[in-house]
C-alpha positions in Angstrom: 0.0 0.0 0.0 1.4 3.4 -1.0 1.9 6.0 1.8 -0.7 8.8 1.8 1.0 12.0 0.5 1.5 14.8 3.0 -0.1 18.0 1.6 1.6 21.2 2.5 -1.1 23.5 1.2 -3.7 24.4 3.8 -6.4 24.3 1.2 -5.5 20.7 0.1 -5.2 19.6 3.7 -8.6 20.9 4.6 -10.3 19.0 1.8 -8.3 15.8 2.3 -9.3 15.8 6.0 -12.9 16.5 5.0 -12.8 13.5 2.6 -11.4 11.2 5.2 -14.0 12.3 7.7 -16.8 11.7 5.2 -15.4 8.3 4.3 -15.0 7.3 7.9 -18.6 8.4 8.7 -19.9 6.4 5.7 -18.0 3.4 6.8 -19.3 3.6 10.3 -22.9 4.0 9.1 -22.5 1.0 6.8 -21.0 -1.1 9.5 -23.8 -0.1 11.9 -26.5 -1.1 9.3 -24.8 -4.4 8.7 -24.6 -5.1 12.4 -28.2 -4.3 13.0 -29.3 -6.5 10.1 -27.1 -9.4 11.4 -28.7 -8.9 14.9 -32.2 -9.1 13.5 -31.3 -12.1 11.4 -29.9 -14.0 14.4 -32.9 -13.0 16.5 -35.2 -14.4 13.8 -33.2 -17.7 13.8 -33.5 -17.9 17.6 -37.2 -17.2 17.4 -37.7 -19.9 14.7 -35.7 -22.4 16.8 -37.9 -21.6 19.9 -40.9 -22.4 17.7 -39.2 -25.6 16.5 -39.1 -24.3 12.9 -35.5 -25.1 12.1 -34.4 -23.7 8.7 -32.5 -25.7 6.2 -29.0 -24.6 5.4 -30.2 -22.7 2.4 -32.9 -20.9 4.3 -30.5 -20.1 7.1 -28.0 -18.6 4.7 -30.8 -16.6 3.1 -31.8 -15.1 6.5 -28.2 -14.4 7.5 -27.4 -12.8 4.1 -30.4 -10.5 4.2 -29.4 -6.8 4.8 -32.8 -5.3 4.2 -34.3 -4.4 7.6 -37.8 -4.1 6.2 -37.6 -7.7 4.8 -36.2 -9.0 8.1 -39.0 -7.2 10.1 -41.6 -8.7 7.8 -40.1 -12.2 8.3 -40.0 -11.7 12.0 -43.7 -10.7 12.1 -44.6 -13.7 9.9 -42.5 -16.1 12.1 -45.0 -15.4 14.9 -47.8 -17.2 13.1 -46.1 -19.3 10.5 -46.8 -23.0 10.6 -44.0 -23.8 8.1 -40.8 -22.1 6.9 -42.3 -21.8 3.5 -44.9 -19.3 4.9 -42.1 -17.2 6.2 -40.7 -16.5 2.7 -44.0 -16.3 0.8 -44.5 -13.2 -1.2 -47.9 -11.7 -0.7 -49.5 -10.1 -3.7 
């Protein structure tokens, strides 16, 4: 990895620092969103296990790979009444 150049010009230093701060903030927000989605996915798996609805490996991976919080919330709500895992993933028209 190449070293980051040191800017001597105050104008350049200002905008480089601003770019770094923006990049750091974006990275933190992305990490937080991923963490929240992973937490909801794990909670859904625990809820399903408590209801003795154990997902197959494929279904488990689908749940853990999901990063859309609205989808995870919908699956959690459906898990409360689902009799089968197929009902969890059904698309409603």
